[in-house]
C-alpha positions as CSV (number, residue, x, y, z in Angstrom):
1,M,90.8,77.4,175.8
2,R,90.0,76.6,172.2
3,G,87.4,78.8,170.6
4,I,87.6,82.0,172.7
5,E,89.0,85.2,171.3
6,H,90.2,88.2,173.3
7,R,88.6,90.7,171.0
8,R,90.4,93.6,172.6
9,S,92.7,94.0,175.6
10,Y,91.8,96.0,178.7
11,T,94.2,98.5,180.2
12,P,95.0,98.3,183.9
13,E,93.2,101.6,184.4
14,E,90.0,100.2,182.8
15,I,90.1,97.0,184.8
16,A,90.9,98.7,188.1
17,G,88.4,101.6,187.6
18,G,90.5,104.2,185.9
19,P,90.9,107.8,187.0
20,R,87.2,108.4,186.9
21,G,86.5,105.3,189.1
22,V,84.1,103.8,186.4
23,G,85.3,100.3,187.2
24,I,84.2,98.8,183.9
25,A,86.1,98.6,180.6
26,S,84.4,101.2,178.4
27,G,81.2,101.0,180.3
28,E,80.5,97.5,179.1
29,L,79.0,96.3,182.4
30,A,76.8,98.4,184.7
31,L,77.6,97.2,188.2
32,T,75.1,96.9,191.0
33,E,74.5,99.5,193.7
34,E,75.2,98.4,197.3
35,L,72.9,95.4,198.3
36,S,71.2,95.3,194.9
37,G,72.3,91.8,194.0
38,I,72.8,90.9,190.3
39,L,75.2,92.5,187.9
40,R,73.1,94.3,185.2
41,P,74.5,94.3,181.6
42,S,74.6,97.4,179.5
43,K,73.6,97.4,175.9
44,S,77.2,96.9,174.7
45,V,78.5,93.8,176.5
46,E,81.3,92.2,174.5
47,H,80.5,88.8,173.2
48,V,83.0,86.0,172.8
49,S,83.9,84.6,169.4
50,A,86.3,81.9,168.1
51,N,90.1,81.4,168.4
52,G,92.1,82.1,171.5
53,S,92.6,80.8,175.0
54,S,91.2,81.0,178.5
55,R,92.9,80.8,181.9
56,N,89.8,79.5,183.7
57,L,90.6,75.9,184.6
58,L,87.0,74.7,184.3
59,L,86.6,76.0,180.8
60,T,89.9,74.6,179.7
61,T,88.9,71.2,181.0
62,L,85.7,71.0,179.0
63,P,85.6,68.7,175.9
64,D,85.4,70.5,172.5
65,E,81.8,69.6,171.9
66,V,80.6,71.0,175.2
67,L,82.6,74.1,174.8
68,A,81.2,74.6,171.3
69,R,77.7,74.6,172.8
70,L,78.6,77.2,175.4
71,L,80.6,79.5,173.2
72,P,77.7,81.5,171.7
73,H,76.5,82.3,175.2
74,L,79.8,83.4,176.9
75,E,80.4,87.1,177.3
76,R,83.7,88.6,178.5
77,V,83.3,91.3,181.2
78,A,85.7,93.3,183.2
79,L,85.0,93.6,187.0
80,R,86.3,96.3,189.4
81,A,87.4,95.7,192.9
82,G,84.7,96.2,195.5
83,A,81.8,95.5,193.1
84,D,79.1,93.1,194.2
85,V,78.6,90.0,192.1
86,Y,75.6,88.9,194.3
87,G,74.3,90.6,197.4
88,A,73.1,88.8,200.5
89,K,70.1,86.5,199.7
90,A,70.1,87.7,196.1
91,E,68.8,85.4,193.4
92,A,71.5,84.7,190.7
93,N,70.6,84.6,187.0
94,L,74.2,84.9,185.8
95,A,77.2,82.7,186.5
96,Y,80.9,83.7,186.2
97,F,84.0,81.9,185.2
98,P,86.8,84.1,186.6
99,E,89.9,84.6,184.5
100,S,92.0,87.2,186.3
101,A,89.4,88.5,188.7
102,V,89.3,87.1,192.3
103,V,86.0,86.9,194.2
104,T,85.5,86.7,197.9
105,Q,82.5,85.1,199.7
106,L,81.8,87.1,202.8
107,H,79.5,86.2,205.7
108,F,77.9,88.9,207.9
109,F,76.8,88.4,211.5
110,S,74.2,90.2,213.5
111,D,76.8,92.1,215.6
112,G,78.2,93.6,212.4
113,A,81.2,91.3,212.2
114,V,82.2,89.9,208.8
115,V,84.6,87.1,207.7
116,E,85.5,85.4,204.5
117,A,84.3,81.9,204.0
118,A,85.7,81.1,200.6
119,M,87.7,82.6,197.7
120,F,87.2,82.0,194.0
121,G,89.4,82.7,191.0
122,R,90.5,81.1,187.8
123,E,90.0,77.6,189.2
124,G,86.3,77.8,189.3
125,L,82.8,79.1,189.0
126,V,80.8,81.8,190.8
127,G,77.1,80.9,190.9
128,L,77.4,77.2,191.7
129,S,74.5,77.1,194.2
130,T,72.0,78.2,191.5
131,I,73.3,75.5,189.1
132,L,72.8,72.9,191.8
133,D,69.4,74.3,192.7
134,S,70.3,75.0,196.3
135,T,69.0,77.9,198.4
136,P,71.3,80.9,198.3
137,P,73.1,81.1,201.7
138,W,73.4,84.3,203.7
139,R,76.5,85.5,201.9
140,W,77.9,88.2,199.8
141,M,80.0,87.7,196.7
142,R,82.3,90.6,196.1
143,I,85.2,91.3,193.7
144,L,88.4,91.2,195.7
145,I,90.9,91.6,192.9
146,P,89.9,93.4,189.7
147,G,90.1,91.6,186.5
148,D,88.0,89.9,183.8
149,A,85.7,86.9,183.6
150,F,83.4,85.0,181.3
151,R,79.8,85.2,182.2
152,V,76.8,83.1,181.1
153,R,73.1,82.9,181.9
154,V,72.3,80.3,184.5
155,E,69.7,78.6,182.4
156,V,72.3,77.9,179.7
157,L,74.5,76.1,182.3
158,N,71.4,74.4,183.7
159,D,70.5,73.0,180.3
160,E,74.1,71.7,179.7
161,F,74.2,70.3,183.3
162,G,71.0,68.5,182.7
163,R,72.5,66.5,179.8
164,G,74.4,64.5,182.5
165,E,77.6,64.7,180.5
166,A,81.0,66.3,181.0
167,L,79.8,69.6,182.5
168,Q,77.8,67.8,185.1
169,Q,80.7,65.6,186.1
170,L,83.1,68.6,186.1
171,L,80.9,70.7,188.3
172,L,80.2,67.9,190.8
173,A,83.9,67.4,191.1
174,Y,84.3,71.1,191.6
175,T,81.6,71.1,194.2
176,S,83.6,68.5,196.2
177,E,86.7,70.8,196.0
178,R,84.6,73.8,197.2
179,L,83.3,71.8,200.2
180,S,86.9,70.8,201.0
181,Q,88.0,74.4,200.9
182,L,85.1,75.5,203.1
183,S,85.8,72.9,205.7
184,Q,89.5,73.6,205.7
185,R,89.0,77.3,206.1
186,A,86.6,76.7,209.0
187,V,89.1,74.5,210.8
188,C,91.9,77.0,210.0
189,N,89.9,80.0,211.4
190,G,89.2,78.1,214.7
191,R,92.7,76.6,215.1
192,H,95.5,78.8,213.8
193,K,96.9,82.2,214.8
194,V,95.9,85.2,212.8
195,E,99.6,85.7,211.8
196,E,99.6,82.3,210.1
197,R,96.2,82.8,208.6
198,F,97.3,86.2,207.2
199,C,100.1,84.5,205.3
200,T,97.9,81.6,204.0
201,W,95.2,84.0,202.8
202,L,97.7,86.3,201.1
203,L,99.2,83.2,199.3
204,M,95.7,82.2,198.2
205,V,95.1,85.6,196.6
206,H,98.5,85.5,195.0
207,D,97.8,82.1,193.5
208,R,94.6,83.4,191.8
209,A,95.7,86.9,190.8
210,E,99.0,85.8,189.4
211,H,100.5,89.2,190.2
212,D,103.1,90.0,192.9
213,E,101.5,93.4,193.6
214,L,97.9,93.2,194.9
215,P,95.4,96.0,195.5
216,L,94.7,95.2,199.1
217,T,94.2,97.5,202.1
218,H,94.8,96.5,205.7
219,E,91.1,97.1,206.4
220,L,90.1,94.7,203.6
221,I,92.5,92.0,204.8
222,A,91.2,92.4,208.3
223,R,87.6,92.0,207.2
224,C,88.3,88.8,205.2
225,L,90.3,87.3,208.1
226,G,87.7,88.4,210.7
227,A,90.5,90.2,212.6
228,R,91.2,93.6,214.0
229,R,92.7,96.1,211.6
230,A,95.4,97.1,214.1
231,G,96.4,93.4,214.4
232,V,96.7,93.1,210.6
233,T,98.8,96.3,210.4
234,H,101.1,94.9,213.1
235,I,101.5,91.6,211.2
236,A,102.1,93.4,207.8
237,H,104.7,95.6,209.5
238,A,106.6,92.6,210.9
239,L,106.6,90.9,207.5
240,R,107.8,94.0,205.8
241,Q,110.6,94.3,208.3
242,Q,111.6,90.7,207.4
243,G,111.6,91.5,203.7
244,V,108.7,89.1,203.0
245,I,106.3,91.8,201.7
246,A,106.3,95.4,200.9
247,Y,103.3,97.7,201.0
248,S,102.2,101.2,200.4
249,R,98.8,102.8,200.6
250,G,96.3,100.3,199.2
251,R,99.0,98.0,197.7
252,V,100.7,94.9,199.0
253,R,103.7,93.4,197.1
254,I,104.9,89.9,197.8
255,T,108.7,90.1,197.6
256,A,109.7,86.7,199.1
257,R,107.1,84.0,198.3
258,R,109.0,81.1,199.8
259,A,109.4,83.0,203.1
260,L,105.7,83.7,203.1
261,E,104.9,80.0,202.6
262,S,107.2,79.2,205.5
263,A,105.2,81.6,207.7
264,A,101.8,80.3,206.6
265,C,99.8,77.7,208.6
266,E,99.8,74.0,207.7
267,C,96.4,74.5,205.9
268,Y,98.0,76.2,202.9
269,P,99.2,73.1,201.0
270,A,95.6,71.9,201.1
271,L,94.3,75.3,199.9
272,R,97.0,75.9,197.3
273,L,95.7,76.4,193.8
274,R,97.4,73.8,191.6
């Protein structure tokens, strides 16, 4: 994206949490406590300045004049895995354009069950419901894969959205894509075997993270799929035996992407990040 400079690079340890488990690059962003809702900035959040590029597909699509109006308000932040972007029923005052971070939208049920409804990465925006002035659903937005993102205050996006120009058109088109993903995932969860959904889900994460090795546990995968951990472990073991993936404690590596695609359900082509 024209006009964004990566003022310094984050080490893998800083992004993932480092040996101290801080979870934020140089303490630039104070993350929420459990259930607390909004991410709270520290006094030293890094601002964005000119010259550079972005991997977020929404930002790279914006015309120069729109991007120029947003640039002074964009802040680059590093997010650690497991951190809450928004808690359940939380009011959002910040929106996020993920770069390398991947965000999961989880739904919780009265019996304690949990399942992922949607996944967001470099293709989109986290905080869309606030921009569209809709009531926050009973959902939890959590960082699935650590990485960075550009954040902006919601009122800034609302002002630009209200112009009725390029950003509005782009976000409305993105809303349509989000709805398509939600409906596809709903059909997939009700129709396909967990073995197929496992492969489709792993491919979706891989598309957004752009790394072959992913910091994922069997427990986390089971939660997102709404499946039993024992079942997920059995599937992962079978895929490892076939040479499709490798895994060790807390890490999954995709070793044969084409084989994984062959094992995925028919929903993956519709959910694939292009």
